[in-house]
Every structure is written in structure tokens, then in C-alpha cells.
N, C-alpha and C positions, 0 to 999 in steps of 0.2 A: 313140653306140653303135649298131652295126648289128644287124639282126634275125637270128634263127636260120635256118639252112638246114634244110629237111626232106628226108630221103632215105627213100624207100619201098623196103623190102627185099622182094625177090621170089625168083626162081629162078636168077638169074645167079650166076656164080662169086663167092665171098666177096671175093676180092681186087679185083674191080671196084667193090664198094661201099666197100672200104677206100680205094681211090684217089679215090672221090667225096668221102669225108669229108676226106681230106687236101687235095683241091682246094678244098673249101669253106673250110677254115681258112686256107690259104695264098694262094689267088688271089682269092677273093671277100671275104676279110677278115671272115668271120663270127665272132661272139663265141662261138657255140655251134652244135652240130649235133644235130638230133633224128632218130633212126632209128626208123621206124615199120614194124611188121610185124604180120601176123596169121596164125593157123593154124600150118602147118608151117614157115613162114619165121621164126618166133620164134627158133629155135635159131641160124639164120644171123645174125640181128640181134645176138644176144648175142656170137657169134663176132667179128663186125665190130667191135663196141665194145671187146672185149678185145684184139684184135689192134692196133687203133689206140692204145689206152691204153698197152699194154705194150711195143710194138715201135717205133711211129713218133712218137707225140706225147709231149712232156714239158710239164709245167706245166699239166695239166688237172685239174679237180676230180673228185671221186668222182661217177660218173654218177647222175643222177636217173632212177628207173625208175617208170613208171606202167603198171599192168596193167588190163585191162578185158575186157568181153564185148560183142560186137555180135550183134544178131539179124538173120540174113540169110534171104532166101527161097531154099529149096532147089530143085533141078531138078524135083522132084515137086510143087512148089507149097507144100510145108509150110515151117514155120519151123525154123531151126536156129541154135544158138549157136556163135560163133567167137571164140576168145580173141584178144586184141590186146595189144601191148606198145609203149611209146614210151620210148626210152632217150635221154636228153639229156646230151651231153658239152659242157662249157663250159671255156673257158680260165680259169685262175686270174687274179684281178685282181692286177696287179703293184703291189706296195707302192712308194710313192714313196721313192726313195733318200734317206737322211738326208744333209744337207749337212754337210760337215766344218766344225768350228768354225774360224773365222778366227784365224790365229795373228798375234799382234802382233809386228811386227818390232822387234827390239831395236836401239836406236840405239848405234852405236859411237862412242866418244869419241876 
């Protein structure tokens, strides 16, 4: 099993991040992709996850979403809180196909 790819969402166009997700699944062989964003980029991360799930990827599980808060030092030297999100999209585990029952050949007389 390969490890997850992490994609940090920023200010680039949404479709660039969608392409990064598709590349991770198709070329890198990742089992899952985690989109990480904070602050104003959170809405872009949600958009990327939904575009991938609804338009481009099939056979993925419902995303796992983790939210949190980071305390950062502001420009004025004070502390400020910034919201964070991590959205994990994973491929569904393929069920092993059932083997058909072996048919007994009838002997012809």
C-alpha cells in the first residue's frame, strides 16, 4: 500500500489543484490524497475535493474531514488564530471478485 499524497491549497486556480489530485491518483499510484488548507483557502480546498469527487474520480470513499485551529504570530507581533482543514480522499478498496463455481462436465455416452 502506498502512502497518501499531500497537496497544500493556496491561491492558484482551482483546476490546477484538481489536476494535482488526478496526477497523484493516476501517475503516482497513491491510495489517497490529502488536501490541506488554512484561512481563506479553505473554500478552495472544498471546491477541489468536490470537483474531483463529482466530475473526475469514480470509486472513491466519502471524504474524511479534519478541522482545527493554528496559532500564528501576526505582523504586529501578536498571536492570532487561523482555521485549518484537511480533506482526505481515498480509493474504495476493491472487493475480490467471486470465482464462479466450476461446472462439472457431463459425460456423453
